[in-house]
N, C-alpha and C positions, 0 to 999 in steps of 0.2 A: 093684613096683605092678602087682596084679593090677585093671586096674581097662577093659579090653578090652568094647566095647560092643555088646549086639544090634540094631542101624538100621531092622530091617525094620517097628518098629511105628512109623518116620517115612514111609514111602512105598508101604501095601500100601490100594489102596483102600480108599476110605470112601463110603457109601451117605449117601444124605440123610435115611432113618431113623435109621439111628445117632447123625448126630450131632446131630440132632431130637432123640432120647432124652436124649444126654448134655447139653444147653443145661437139657430137663427137670428135668433131676437132681440139677442146679447146685445148691451150697445158696450161693444168692444173698443171703447174710446176710454173707457173705461176703468176701474182698479177692478177686479174683478177679485169673490171672496176665491184664498184656498177650496179643494176638494176637486172628484169628477165632476164634467157635466148632472150626472144621475144624483150627487149629492148634493149639489148645489140649488137643483132643482126641489128639493125635498123640502131640502132647508127654505125656500122662498116662499114654497107654499104654505109651510108650517107658519112662517112667520107670519102672509098674510091674514092665516088663519086667525094669528092671537093678537094683531094689536105691535106685532113687532117690524120692526125695520132691517134689512139684512144685508151686509155691506160688507167692507175691507176699510182699513185706513190704516194710511202710511206717515209715518210722522208719529210726533210726544202726543200720548194721550195727560190730560191733563187733569188723573186723580192722583190723590195726595200719598195710594198706597206704595208700597215699597219696590215693588215690580218695577212702577212705571217712569223712576226717574233713574234710572240705571243703563248701564251701555248705549251703543249708539248704532244705527240701523232699524228706529223702532217704527212698528207696524203693529194693527190686530190683522189676524191673515182671515178670520171670520167672525162676525159681531153682529148679536143679534140684541136689538137695542127697543127699547121700549118707554119715550117721553111723557111727559103728564105725570099727573098725582103717583101713580103705582108705576115710579120709574125701574126699571129695571134694565140692564144690562148685561149681556153673556157674549163671552166671549174666548178669543186662545188671541193671546198673545206672546209675541218675539224681540229681543234683544240682540242684538250683538257686545260680545266684553273680548277684553284681550286679557288672558290667562298667560303670564308669560312673553313667550314671542307669538304665541297663535290665538287665533281670533277665534270665539266659540260662539254656538249659536245657542241661548236660552230661548223656553216655550214652555209658557206657564196655562195653563185653564183657567179663568177667572171669572165670577160672577162679585156686581157690583149693586149692591143696595143703598139707596137714599135712606138716613137717616133723620130723623127733624129735630134732634139734637145734638152740640156739639161734645166731643165726649173724649174724655182720658182717653191715651195711646192706649188702645192694649193690643196683645197676641197670645194667641194662642195656638203651639208649636203641635200639629200632629204626628208623635211617635210612632205610629203605624205604614208610615209614607219614607220614616227615617232612611240612608244608607249608609251600612256597615255603623248605624252608632249616630249619624250624622245628620244632621235635618238639612232641607233639600229648600229651603230659604234660600234667598237669595243674600239675603245678608241674618249680622250675626246681633245680637244684644248683651249687653251686661250681664252679667250673672246676677248680682245680687238685686238686678230684678224682679230676680222668679220667684213666684208667689207659689205655696200652695193653697188649692182646696179641697175641697170635704170632698170626703169618700173616697171612691176609688178614684175619681176625675185625674186626677197624677198620672195615673197609669196609662190613659189617652191620650193625654194635653203635659204640654207645660207652658204653662202661662208665663206672661212679661207684664211688668204692671209700674207705673213710674212710681218710686218713693213715694211714699205717704201717701196715696191713691189707693190701697189695696183694700178699705175699706169703699171705697168706687168700682172696684171690680165683684167684689160680692157683691153687693147695689145690683149690677147687673147680672153677673151668671149665677143667681140661684142655681137651687138644687136641680127646677124643675126643668128650667133651661140647660144647665151640664147635664141631664141626661140626653135630652134631644140633640144635645152636637154629640154625645156617644153612641147615641142611636140613628143616627142621619147623616154626620158630616164628618164622623171623623177619619175619611177618607182624603181630606181638605186640610191645611190649615189656613189661622181665620186671622183677620185681622181688623182693629176698629178703630180710627182712624178716625178725628174732625165728626165731619158728619156722612162718616162713610162707615160702611161694612162690607168688608172683602173676604171673599175667599178663592184660594188658589190650589192649583192641581200641576205639581211638575209635571211636566212631559205635555201637556193639554189634555182635552176634554175631547171624544168625537161625539162633535154634535149632533151628526146626522144619527145618531146609535140611538135609537125609541129608548133602550131602556138607561143609556148615559145620561138621556133629557129628561126620563121619566124621574130619575135621580135626583136631578138637580131640582128640578122643580120640588118635588118632595123635603127639598132640603129646604128651600124658599121659602114654601109653605106653614115648614115647620120651625125652623133654625130663624126665617128671617120673619115669621111672623113676629115670634116669641119677640126676637130684638128690638121691633117698635114698639112694643109695648110694654117692657122694659125701659124701654130710654126716654120715652116722650115724656117724664115729667123730671128728668134729670136735670142738676144743677149742681156747679163746683160750688162747696158752702165755703172753698178757700178764695174766693171773689168777695170782695166790699162793699154791699151793695153803697153806699155811703162814699164813693171813691165814682166821681162822673165819667163816662165813657168817653173814652175820644171822638171828638166833635162835637160834644154837647157844649152848648152856653155855659160859660163860667157864673157862679152863683147860683146855678139850677140842683135837685138834688139828683144822684145818678140811679141809673135804673137797675131793677131787682134784678138778682142773680139770674129770673127766670128770663125776660126778659132782654139781657144779655145774650145769650144764648153762648156764650163763651169760655175757655179755660185758661189756668196759667199756664203760665207758659212750662214750668215744670211736671204739666202733666198731660201736655200738650206732643210732648211727643219722648217716648224712650231713647236712654242712652245706649249708642252701636257697641258693640263688642265686634270678638274676632268672625268675620264671615264663617258659617258652617263648612266652604270647603277649605278654610287654610286650616281650618282642625283636620279637618280630616288628613288631608297634604302633611299633615306636621306628624299623629298619630303613625302616619306610614312611615312618617322618612328617617323619626325622628324615635315613637315609641314601638312602636311591631319589633325594630331590631334590639332594642332594650329588652323589651320583654321574651325574645328569642336567645338572647343571653341570659336573661336570668335563668329560664326555666332549663338550659343544655346544663349553666353550671351547678344547677343545681342536681337534675339529671345524673351529670359527671359526679357530682360529691355522694348520692345515695348509694351507686354502683361501688366506690370505693369505700365509703364505710361499712357494706355490705361487706 
């Protein structure tokens, strides 16, 4: 995956005249990306130098990833998109959701990498960015779908895989790809769904920061490239190649699994579970007081017994 980017536009010195000229030539009738004029100028130049378009987007985003279908007032406040064969999308996505009587604004940085094959639904929840032990992903998944991978991978990520698709997950996440995830992408959560791989970071990415962008493109160049290699020959062995595809004329033999490029409904989506924020709320409301009561009781007993 040829994605290595020229970072020089992000830290080259700018004078006030350049920034003022940039602001004066903006199309103020269009939606502008967030950030200071200096940040937007740097990102505009970065985009021009690397074949991206830099913009903002208001409204729904047509990706199947878990963050994109939630809430309302959806928008991509910063958007770096490269179309064509080497498609790549990097941005900060926001939406509003109801939490009780309050409206809460959520923000996720994301990277979207297009795969050649449709894959079973896989989620890797990084343990390094959890809050009080709770995932920062916006949705939860049934615990019976959690699987254990080789080596010390479980120390860094919790992986969820549809029941029966565990061999497929191991086919994709070989030890070398797992090592790359630990070395390069442990700061992010990952989702493989349909023919996409997404990386998420709660709170967003500072795209105007050269170090952040260098980190993201290092992940793309290593993890993204390896993912494309590991999935480019994938086919779902549960599909029956003798069954015609939808729309095929009756009487013709069915297409092969490779030509079908699809996954059974059972593997296409994980089963949802309790959202992490609800798990945390249950712990704070019920678990913490119960734990406190047990500790106080044990201490009192030990003192009395002593």
